[in-house]
VEXDREN-2710 file (C-alpha; in Angstrom, 1 decimal):
% VEXDREN-2710
k/r/px/py/pz
1/MET/-17.6/6.2/-33.0
2/THR/-19.0/5.6/-29.4
3/ASN/-16.7/5.6/-26.5
4/PRO/-17.0/2.7/-24.3
5/ALA/-16.9/4.2/-21.2
6/ALA/-19.5/6.3/-22.1
7/THR/-22.2/3.6/-22.8
8/ALA/-21.4/1.4/-20.0
9/ARG/-24.2/0.1/-18.0
10/LEU/-24.6/2.0/-14.5
11/ALA/-24.3/-0.4/-11.3
12/GLY/-27.2/0.1/-9.2
13/ARG/-28.5/-0.5/-5.7
14/ARG/-28.1/-4.6/-6.6
15/GLU/-24.5/-4.2/-7.5
16/TRP/-23.5/-2.0/-4.2
17/ILE/-24.8/-4.3/-1.9
18/ALA/-23.0/-7.5/-3.8
19/PHE/-20.0/-5.2/-3.4
20/THR/-20.7/-5.0/-0.1
21/VAL/-20.9/-8.9/0.4
22/LEU/-17.7/-9.4/-1.8
23/VAL/-15.5/-6.7/0.8
24/LEU/-16.2/-9.7/3.8
25/PRO/-13.8/-12.3/2.2
26/LEU/-11.4/-10.2/1.5
27/LEU/-11.3/-8.6/5.0
28/LEU/-11.1/-12.0/6.7
29/VAL/-8.5/-13.1/3.6
30/SER/-6.5/-10.0/5.2
31/MET/-6.9/-10.8/8.8
32/ASP/-6.0/-13.9/8.9
33/VAL/-2.4/-12.3/8.0
34/SER/-1.9/-11.0/11.0
35/VAL/-4.6/-13.1/13.4
36/LEU/-2.0/-15.0/14.8
37/TYR/0.1/-12.4/16.6
38/PHE/-1.4/-12.5/20.0
39/ALA/-2.2/-16.3/19.8
40/ILE/0.8/-17.7/19.4
41/PRO/1.4/-18.0/23.4
42/ALA/-1.6/-19.6/23.8
43/ILE/-1.1/-22.0/21.0
44/THR/2.6/-22.6/22.1
45/GLU/1.1/-23.6/25.6
46/GLN/-1.4/-25.7/24.4
47/LEU/0.1/-27.3/21.3
48/ASP/4.0/-27.3/22.2
49/PRO/5.2/-26.7/19.0
50/SER/8.7/-27.0/18.3
51/ALA/10.6/-23.9/16.8
52/THR/10.0/-24.8/13.6
53/GLN/6.9/-25.9/13.7
54/GLN/5.7/-22.5/15.3
55/LEU/7.8/-20.8/12.2
56/TRP/5.7/-22.8/9.8
57/ILE/2.3/-21.9/11.9
58/PHE/2.9/-18.5/11.2
59/ASP/4.7/-18.7/7.1
60/SER/2.2/-22.0/5.7
61/TYR/-0.9/-19.2/4.9
62/ALA/1.0/-16.9/3.7
63/PHE/3.4/-19.4/1.2
64/ALA/-0.3/-21.5/0.1
65/LEU/-1.6/-18.0/-0.7
66/SER/1.5/-16.7/-2.7
67/GLY/1.8/-20.0/-4.7
68/LEU/-1.6/-20.4/-5.8
69/LEU/-3.3/-17.0/-6.5
70/ILE/-1.7/-17.2/-10.5
71/THR/-3.4/-20.8/-10.5
72/MET/-6.8/-20.0/-8.9
73/GLY/-6.9/-16.5/-10.9
74/SER/-7.1/-18.4/-14.3
75/LEU/-9.0/-21.3/-12.9
76/GLY/-11.9/-18.6/-11.9
77/ASP/-11.8/-17.3/-15.7
78/ARG/-12.7/-20.9/-16.4
79/ILE/-15.3/-22.1/-14.5
80/GLY/-16.5/-19.0/-13.5
81/ARG/-15.3/-16.7/-10.6
82/ARG/-18.8/-16.8/-8.2
83/LYS/-18.7/-20.8/-8.7
84/LEU/-14.7/-20.7/-7.7
85/LEU/-15.2/-17.8/-4.8
86/MET/-18.7/-20.4/-3.3
87/ILE/-16.1/-23.2/-3.7
88/GLY/-13.0/-21.2/-1.8
89/ALA/-15.2/-19.9/0.9
90/THR/-16.7/-23.5/1.7
91/ALA/-13.0/-24.6/2.2
92/PHE/-11.9/-21.5/4.0
93/GLY/-15.1/-22.2/6.6
94/LEU/-14.0/-25.8/6.5
95/ALA/-10.2/-24.9/7.6
96/SER/-11.2/-22.5/9.8
97/VAL/-12.8/-25.3/12.0
98/GLY/-10.2/-27.6/11.8
99/ALA/-7.7/-24.4/12.7
100/GLY/-9.7/-23.9/16.0
101/TYR/-9.9/-27.0/16.9
102/ALA/-6.3/-28.5/16.2
103/THR/-4.8/-31.0/18.6
104/SER/-1.7/-30.4/17.5
105/ALA/0.8/-28.4/15.6
106/GLU/0.7/-30.6/12.8
107/MET/-3.0/-30.3/12.9
108/LEU/-2.9/-26.6/12.7
109/ILE/0.1/-26.2/10.4
110/ALA/-2.3/-28.2/8.0
111/ALA/-5.2/-26.6/8.6
112/ARG/-3.6/-23.1/7.8
113/VAL/-2.2/-24.6/4.5
114/LEU/-5.8/-24.9/3.4
115/LEU/-7.0/-21.6/4.8
116/GLY/-4.1/-20.4/2.5
117/ILE/-5.6/-22.4/-0.6
118/GLY/-9.2/-20.7/0.2
119/GLY/-7.5/-17.5/0.3
120/ALA/-6.2/-17.8/-3.1
121/THR/-9.5/-18.7/-4.1
122/LEU/-11.3/-15.8/-2.4
123/MET/-9.1/-12.8/-2.9
124/PRO/-8.7/-13.1/-7.2
125/SER/-12.2/-13.9/-7.4
126/THR/-13.5/-10.8/-5.7
127/LEU/-11.3/-8.0/-7.0
128/ALA/-12.0/-9.7/-11.2
129/LEU/-15.9/-9.7/-9.8
130/VAL/-15.8/-6.2/-8.8
131/ARG/-14.1/-5.3/-12.4
132/ASN/-17.1/-7.3/-13.7
133/LEU/-19.8/-5.5/-11.5
134/PHE/-18.6/-2.3/-12.6
135/GLN/-18.6/-1.3/-16.3
136/ASP/-18.9/2.4/-15.7
137/ASP/-15.4/4.1/-15.2
138/LYS/-16.0/6.4/-12.4
139/GLN/-18.0/3.8/-10.4
140/ARG/-15.3/0.7/-10.9
141/GLY/-12.4/3.3/-9.7
142/LYS/-14.3/4.0/-6.5
143/ALA/-15.4/0.4/-5.8
144/ILE/-11.8/-0.7/-6.2
145/ALA/-10.6/2.1/-4.1
146/LEU/-12.7/0.9/-1.4
147/TRP/-11.7/-2.4/-2.2
148/SER/-8.1/-1.1/-1.4
149/GLY/-8.7/0.4/1.4
150/ALA/-10.5/-3.1/3.0
151/MET/-7.8/-4.9/2.3
152/THR/-5.3/-2.2/4.1
153/GLY/-7.0/-2.2/7.2
154/GLY/-8.0/-5.9/7.6
155/ILE/-4.3/-6.5/8.1
156/ALA/-4.3/-3.9/10.7
157/LEU/-8.0/-5.1/12.2
158/GLY/-6.6/-9.0/12.5
159/SER/-4.2/-8.1/15.0
160/VAL/-6.7/-6.2/17.5
161/LEU/-9.1/-8.6/16.7
162/SER/-7.0/-11.3/18.0
163/GLY/-5.8/-9.8/21.2
164/VAL/-10.0/-8.6/21.9
165/MET/-11.2/-12.1/21.4
166/LEU/-8.4/-14.4/23.3
167/ASN/-9.1/-11.8/26.4
168/HIS/-12.6/-13.2/26.4
169/PHE/-12.1/-16.8/24.8
170/TYR/-9.6/-19.7/24.3
171/TRP/-7.3/-19.1/21.1
172/GLY/-9.2/-21.3/18.5
173/SER/-11.8/-18.4/18.6
174/VAL/-9.5/-16.4/16.1
175/PHE/-10.5/-18.9/13.5
176/LEU/-13.6/-19.7/14.5
177/ILE/-15.0/-16.1/14.0
178/ASN/-14.5/-16.6/9.9
179/VAL/-17.0/-19.3/10.0
180/PRO/-20.2/-17.5/10.3
181/ALA/-19.1/-14.8/8.1
182/MET/-17.8/-17.5/5.3
183/LEU/-22.2/-19.3/5.9
184/LEU/-23.3/-15.8/5.6
185/LEU/-21.1/-15.2/2.1
186/LEU/-22.4/-19.0/1.0
187/VAL/-26.0/-17.7/1.0
188/LEU/-26.0/-14.5/-0.1
189/VAL/-23.5/-14.7/-3.4
190/PRO/-25.9/-16.6/-4.9
191/VAL/-28.6/-14.3/-4.8
192/LEU/-26.8/-11.4/-5.4
193/VAL/-23.6/-11.6/-7.4
194/PRO/-23.7/-13.0/-11.2
195/GLU/-21.6/-15.2/-12.6
196/PHE/-18.6/-14.1/-14.9
197/LYS/-16.2/-16.4/-16.9
198/ASP/-14.2/-16.7/-20.0
199/PRO/-16.8/-17.9/-22.6
200/ALA/-13.8/-19.3/-24.9
201/PRO/-10.7/-20.0/-22.2
202/GLY/-8.9/-23.1/-23.9
203/ARG/-7.4/-26.0/-21.9
204/PHE/-6.1/-25.7/-18.6
205/ASP/-2.2/-25.9/-18.5
206/LEU/-1.6/-28.4/-15.4
207/LEU/2.1/-28.2/-15.9
208/SER/1.8/-24.3/-15.3
209/VAL/0.6/-24.9/-12.2
210/PRO/3.8/-26.8/-10.2
211/LEU/6.0/-24.3/-12.6
212/SER/4.4/-21.3/-11.4
213/MET/4.5/-22.6/-7.4
214/ALA/8.4/-23.3/-7.9
215/ALA/8.6/-19.7/-9.5
216/VAL/6.9/-18.0/-6.4
217/LEU/7.6/-19.9/-3.3
218/PRO/11.4/-20.1/-3.3
219/VAL/11.5/-16.3/-3.9
220/VAL/9.1/-15.9/-1.2
221/TYR/10.4/-18.0/1.0
222/GLY/14.1/-16.9/0.2
223/LEU/13.2/-12.8/0.9
224/LYS/11.3/-13.6/4.3
225/GLU/14.2/-15.6/5.6
226/ILE/16.5/-12.7/4.6
227/ALA/14.7/-10.3/6.0
228/ALA/14.6/-12.4/9.2
229/GLU/18.6/-14.3/9.2
230/GLY/20.6/-12.2/7.0
231/PHE/21.9/-13.2/3.3
232/GLU/22.5/-16.8/4.2
233/PRO/23.8/-19.4/1.2
234/LEU/20.5/-21.2/1.5
235/HIS/18.6/-18.4/1.2
236/LEU/20.4/-17.1/-1.8
237/GLY/20.2/-20.4/-3.1
238/SER/16.2/-20.7/-2.6
239/LEU/16.1/-17.1/-4.3
240/ALA/18.3/-18.2/-7.5
241/LEU/16.2/-21.3/-7.7
242/GLY/12.9/-19.3/-8.1
243/LEU/14.4/-17.5/-10.7
244/VAL/15.1/-20.6/-12.8
245/PHE/11.8/-21.4/-12.6
246/GLY/10.5/-18.1/-13.2
247/PHE/12.5/-18.1/-16.1
248/VAL/10.9/-21.1/-17.3
249/PHE/7.6/-20.4/-16.1
250/VAL/7.6/-17.3/-18.5
251/ARG/9.0/-18.8/-21.1
252/ARG/6.5/-21.3/-21.5
253/GLN/3.3/-18.8/-21.4
254/ARG/4.9/-16.8/-23.8
255/THR/5.0/-20.0/-26.2
256/ARG/1.4/-21.2/-25.6
257/ASP/-1.9/-20.4/-26.9
258/ASP/-3.5/-22.0/-23.2
259/ALA/-0.8/-19.9/-21.2
260/MET/-2.0/-19.6/-17.9
261/VAL/-1.4/-15.9/-17.8
262/PRO/-2.5/-14.4/-21.4
263/ARG/-0.4/-12.6/-23.8
264/ALA/-3.9/-10.4/-24.2
265/LEU/-3.6/-9.0/-20.3
266/PHE/0.3/-7.1/-21.4
267/GLY/-1.7/-5.8/-24.8
268/GLY/-3.6/-3.5/-22.7
269/ARG/-2.3/0.1/-22.4
270/GLY/-0.7/0.7/-19.0
271/PHE/-1.1/-3.0/-17.4
272/GLY/2.3/-4.1/-17.2
273/ALA/3.2/-0.9/-15.5
274/ALA/0.9/-0.9/-13.4
275/VAL/1.3/-4.3/-11.8
276/GLY/4.9/-3.3/-11.6
277/LEU/4.1/-0.1/-9.8
278/ASN/1.9/-2.2/-7.5
279/THR/4.4/-4.2/-6.8
280/ILE/6.6/-1.3/-5.6
281/ALA/4.0/0.2/-3.2
282/ALA/3.6/-2.9/-1.4
283/PHE/7.2/-2.9/-0.9
284/ALA/7.1/0.4/0.8
285/MET/4.0/-0.7/2.7
286/MET/5.3/-3.8/4.5
287/GLY/8.9/-2.8/4.3
288/SER/7.3/0.4/6.6
289/ALA/5.8/-2.1/8.6
290/TYR/8.6/-4.3/9.3
291/PHE/10.1/-1.4/11.8
292/THR/6.6/0.3/12.9
293/THR/5.5/-2.8/14.9
294/GLN/8.8/-3.4/16.7
295/TYR/9.1/0.5/17.5
296/LEU/6.1/0.5/19.2
297/GLN/6.7/-2.6/21.3
298/SER/10.5/-2.9/21.8
299/VAL/11.3/0.9/21.9
300/LEU/8.3/2.1/23.7
301/GLY/7.8/-0.9/25.4
302/MET/3.8/-1.1/24.9
303/GLY/2.4/-4.7/25.0
304/PRO/1.1/-6.4/22.0
305/LEU/-2.7/-5.1/22.5
306/GLU/-1.8/-1.5/23.0
307/ALA/0.9/-1.5/20.1
308/ALA/-2.5/-3.3/17.9
309/LEU/-4.4/-0.1/19.0
310/TRP/-2.1/2.3/18.6
311/SER/-1.5/0.9/15.2
312/LEU/-4.9/1.2/14.0
313/ALA/-4.7/5.5/14.5
314/PRO/-3.4/5.5/11.1
315/SER/-6.3/4.3/9.5
316/VAL/-8.8/7.6/10.4
317/VAL/-6.4/8.9/7.0
318/ILE/-6.1/6.1/5.3
319/GLY/-10.0/5.5/4.9
320/ALA/-10.5/8.5/3.1
321/ALA/-7.2/8.3/0.6
322/ALA/-8.7/5.7/-2.1
323/PRO/-12.1/7.4/-2.8
324/VAL/-10.5/10.7/-2.4
325/SER/-7.7/9.7/-5.0
326/ALA/-10.1/8.0/-7.5
327/ALA/-12.4/11.3/-7.6
328/LEU/-9.2/13.2/-8.2
329/ALA/-8.2/10.7/-10.6
330/GLN/-11.4/12.0/-12.4
331/LYS/-10.4/15.6/-13.1
332/VAL/-6.7/15.4/-13.2
333/GLU/-4.4/12.8/-15.4
334/ARG/-4.3/9.8/-13.8
335/ALA/-0.3/9.2/-14.5
336/TYR/0.1/12.6/-11.8
337/VAL/-2.2/11.3/-9.1
338/ILE/-0.1/8.1/-8.5
339/ALA/2.6/10.3/-8.9
340/GLY/1.4/12.4/-6.3
341/GLY/0.9/8.9/-4.0
342/PHE/4.2/8.1/-4.0
343/VAL/5.8/11.4/-2.9
344/LEU/3.3/11.5/0.0
345/GLY/4.6/8.3/0.6
346/ALA/8.1/9.6/0.2
347/ALA/7.0/12.2/2.5
348/GLY/5.4/9.6/5.1
349/PHE/9.2/7.7/4.6
350/VAL/10.6/11.3/5.7
351/LEU/8.5/11.2/9.0
352/VAL/9.4/8.1/9.9
353/GLY/13.1/9.4/9.0
354/LEU/13.1/11.9/11.9
355/VAL/11.7/9.9/15.0
356/ASP/13.4/9.2/17.7
357/THR/13.3/6.5/20.6
358/ASP/10.4/8.7/21.7
359/SER/8.3/9.9/19.1
360/LEU/4.8/8.1/19.1
361/TRP/3.0/11.1/17.2
362/LEU/5.8/11.2/14.6
363/LEU/5.6/7.7/14.0
364/LEU/1.9/7.3/13.7
365/THR/1.6/10.6/11.5
366/GLY/4.5/9.3/9.1
367/ALA/2.9/6.0/8.9
368/GLY/-0.4/7.1/8.0
369/VAL/1.0/9.7/5.6
370/LEU/2.9/6.8/4.0
371/ALA/0.2/4.5/4.0
372/SER/-2.4/7.3/2.6
373/GLY/0.2/7.5/-0.7
374/ILE/0.3/4.0/-0.9
375/VAL/-3.0/3.3/-0.7
376/THR/-3.8/5.9/-3.3
377/VAL/-1.1/4.2/-5.4
378/MET/-3.1/0.9/-5.4
379/SER/-6.0/1.6/-5.8
380/LEU/-5.4/3.8/-9.0
381/VAL/-3.1/1.1/-10.3
382/SER/-5.4/-2.0/-9.6
383/ASP/-8.1/0.2/-11.3
384/THR/-5.8/0.6/-14.4
385/ALA/-4.8/-2.6/-14.7
386/LEU/-8.3/-4.1/-14.2
387/ALA/-9.2/-1.6/-17.0
388/SER/-6.9/-2.3/-19.6
389/ALA/-7.3/-6.1/-19.2
390/PRO/-9.9/-8.1/-21.7
391/ALA/-12.8/-8.4/-18.9
392/GLU/-12.5/-12.8/-19.3
393/LYS/-9.3/-12.3/-18.1
394/ALA/-10.2/-10.0/-15.1
395/GLY/-9.3/-13.1/-12.5
396/SER/-5.8/-13.4/-14.3
397/ALA/-5.3/-9.5/-14.1
398/ALA/-6.4/-9.9/-10.3
399/SER/-4.4/-12.6/-9.4
400/LEU/-1.2/-11.2/-11.1
401/LEU/-1.6/-7.8/-9.3
402/GLU/-2.0/-9.8/-6.2
403/THR/0.9/-12.2/-6.3
404/GLY/3.4/-9.2/-7.5
405/GLN/1.8/-7.6/-4.0
406/GLU/3.3/-10.5/-2.3
407/PHE/6.3/-10.2/-3.7
408/GLY/6.6/-6.5/-3.3
409/GLY/6.2/-7.1/0.3
410/ALA/8.5/-9.9/1.2
411/LEU/11.2/-7.9/-1.2
412/GLY/10.3/-4.7/1.2
413/MET/11.0/-6.4/4.2
414/ALA/14.1/-8.1/3.2
415/VAL/15.5/-5.2/1.4
416/LEU/14.3/-2.7/4.3
417/GLY/14.8/-4.9/7.1
418/SER/18.2/-5.9/5.9
419/LEU/19.3/-2.1/5.9
420/GLY/18.3/-1.2/9.1
421/THR/19.6/-4.3/10.6
422/ALA/22.6/-3.9/9.0
423/VAL/23.2/-0.5/10.8
424/TYR/21.7/-1.7/14.1
425/ARG/24.5/-4.4/13.9
426/SER/27.1/-1.9/13.3
427/ASP/26.2/0.4/16.3
428/LEU/26.5/-2.4/18.4
429/ALA/29.3/-4.0/16.9
430/GLY/30.9/-4.1/20.7
431/SER/28.5/-6.0/22.5
432/GLU/27.1/-9.2/23.1
433/PRO/25.9/-11.4/20.5
434/ALA/22.7/-11.9/21.6
435/VAL/22.3/-7.9/22.0
436/ARG/24.0/-6.9/18.5
437/GLU/22.0/-10.0/16.8
438/THR/18.0/-8.2/17.3
439/LEU/16.3/-5.8/19.3
440/GLY/14.3/-8.6/20.8
441/GLY/17.6/-10.0/21.7
442/ALA/18.7/-7.0/23.6
443/VAL/15.5/-6.6/25.3
444/ALA/15.8/-10.2/26.4
445/THR/19.5/-9.8/27.9
446/ALA/18.5/-6.4/29.5
447/ARG/16.0/-8.1/31.7
448/GLN/18.5/-10.6/32.7
449/LEU/20.7/-8.2/33.6
450/GLY/18.6/-5.6/35.2
451/GLY/19.3/-2.4/37.2
452/ALA/21.0/0.0/35.8
453/ALA/23.5/-2.6/33.5
454/GLY/20.3/-3.4/31.7
455/GLU/18.8/-0.1/31.4
456/GLN/21.9/1.1/29.7
457/VAL/21.8/-2.3/27.3
458/LEU/18.1/-1.4/26.6
459/ALA/18.8/2.4/25.9
460/LEU/21.9/1.7/23.2
461/ALA/20.1/-0.7/21.6
462/ARG/16.8/1.4/21.3
463/GLU/19.2/4.0/19.6
464/ALA/20.5/1.5/17.3
465/PHE/17.9/0.1/16.4
466/VAL/15.7/3.9/16.0
467/HIS/19.3/4.8/13.6
468/GLY/18.5/2.1/11.0
469/MET/15.2/2.7/11.2
470/GLN/16.3/6.1/10.0
471/TYR/18.4/4.9/7.2
472/ALA/15.6/2.8/5.9
473/ALA/13.3/5.2/5.9
474/TRP/15.1/7.8/3.9
475/GLY/15.9/4.8/1.9
476/GLY/12.0/3.7/1.4
477/ALA/12.1/7.8/1.0
478/ALA/14.3/7.7/-2.3
479/LEU/12.7/4.4/-4.0
480/LEU/9.0/6.1/-4.2
481/VAL/10.4/9.7/-5.5
482/GLY/12.0/7.4/-8.4
483/ALA/8.4/5.4/-8.5
484/ALA/6.7/9.2/-8.7
485/LEU/9.2/9.9/-11.6
486/LEU/8.7/6.2/-13.2
487/ALA/4.8/6.3/-13.0
488/ALA/4.6/10.2/-14.1
489/ALA/6.2/8.8/-17.5
490/LEU/4.9/5.5/-17.5
491/MET/1.2/5.8/-16.8
492/ARG/0.6/9.1/-19.0
493/GLY/-2.5/8.3/-21.2
494/LYS/-3.3/4.8/-20.0
495/GLU/-6.6/5.7/-19.5
496/THR/-8.2/3.9/-22.5
497/PRO/-11.3/2.1/-21.9
498/ALA/-11.0/-1.5/-20.7
499/PRO/-10.7/-3.7/-24.6
500/PRO/-14.0/-5.8/-26.0
501/ALA/-14.7/-8.9/-24.7
502/ALA/-13.9/-11.9/-26.9
503/ALA/-16.1/-13.1/-29.0
504/GLY/-19.0/-14.6/-27.5
505/ALA/-18.7/-12.6/-24.5
506/GLY/-22.0/-11.3/-24.6
507/VAL/-23.9/-15.2/-24.2
508/PRO/-26.2/-15.7/-21.3
509/GLU/-24.3/-18.0/-18.3
510/ALA/-20.9/-18.4/-20.1
511/GLY/-20.0/-14.4/-20.9
512/VAL/-18.6/-11.4/-19.4
513/GLN/-21.2/-8.6/-20.7
514/VAL/-24.4/-10.1/-19.1
515/PRO/-24.4/-11.2/-15.8
516/THR/-26.3/-13.9/-14.4
517/TYR/-28.0/-14.2/-11.0
518/ASN/-28.8/-18.1/-11.0
END
């Protein structure tokens, strides 16, 4: 029998140029997660939002994005991934104009929701198109590794770009910078990127759209609020509500032939395990970021832009991690490379666990080692999941991977953040409520007190925060060691080439095997 991987069509210059174009929307979507970090003071002065409105200005984008990923992945498989990418780019560009020229908090929130909807179309479309462009295992692994590195780097770059733009332009510029990039995308994609879609997708299950959102949004909301405010009844109730709808959604997917999440995805060897391991990796990445940003600003006393610039330092090693891991996985059993990535991430957590109140370089080294390990895991499990899924279901596969990342990131901030907060409050049990609540509250109280009293409060709060961060880091290290063992057991031998496409997949225009550029 002929090995499909051996006869796969090699991608040429055109495909790699198309890949470069596809990285552009990925960068913009990931940057929009953090682009408001520096803009919010100017927005507050100009639009005067209430505390609740300010919260929704931040969160509406992430909620719309996470809630619609599954829907958009399935829709892209049906109408065409390139077509959905073009629709999403148009929506993202128009929403960026609306956000950049918003005259009220309500208008900005609405624009952020539309940005999230556009982002939900762009992310699974780009990853699914990468899966289709690169049929050769080695080329696809390299491309997905670069894709993973770009996504991780975009989040860090967003806050820095925001700070730079605000030093020269008004706050709306952090959104308007998306517009020329989206126009370029709309011009180049039809020329360079072929269309791919499922030739026999079946009916679109409309009822599953609200069900999927009802399953995802309450869980993400509950986890975010637990990370910020603790285990309040409302937040726990939100989690429970999401889990109930999640049960109903999963049950519906298992009993319908036109399911939004095709059962065929989980027939591929390693798909379910890859999605689960990707979720754990996101847990570690976002859980560590929760402490790193606060440490730079509130413990070391850096300004926002200075902290953002220092946070880019680990990107030097992160950029090389994914391509190196992709090359290594061609020579060594992939399960062991993934397990090694988790071990590397655990080592990064250990270094973070050794940080004291004046350990900038140790923190950055730990963050770099941790992120390198996590990017290694994410790139390899993403490649495994997409390779094991039928090519005509690549959009659905990509959306599940990214939804898992949203869950994992929110869970990481909630669990590790709650652990660190519990230690922090225990260490400051006899302090004033404002000091004991958060490190930010302690910093504000210290400024009000001033003098030696303020310095003493600030020193105690910083030590308590670092103590909590150490506990969270050791907890994260233990989790990643367990994930390494799990990866070695579950992913061994899961390198089977992608299953054949459905019948009719080679039909021009509709198929997934023969790309069309018209």
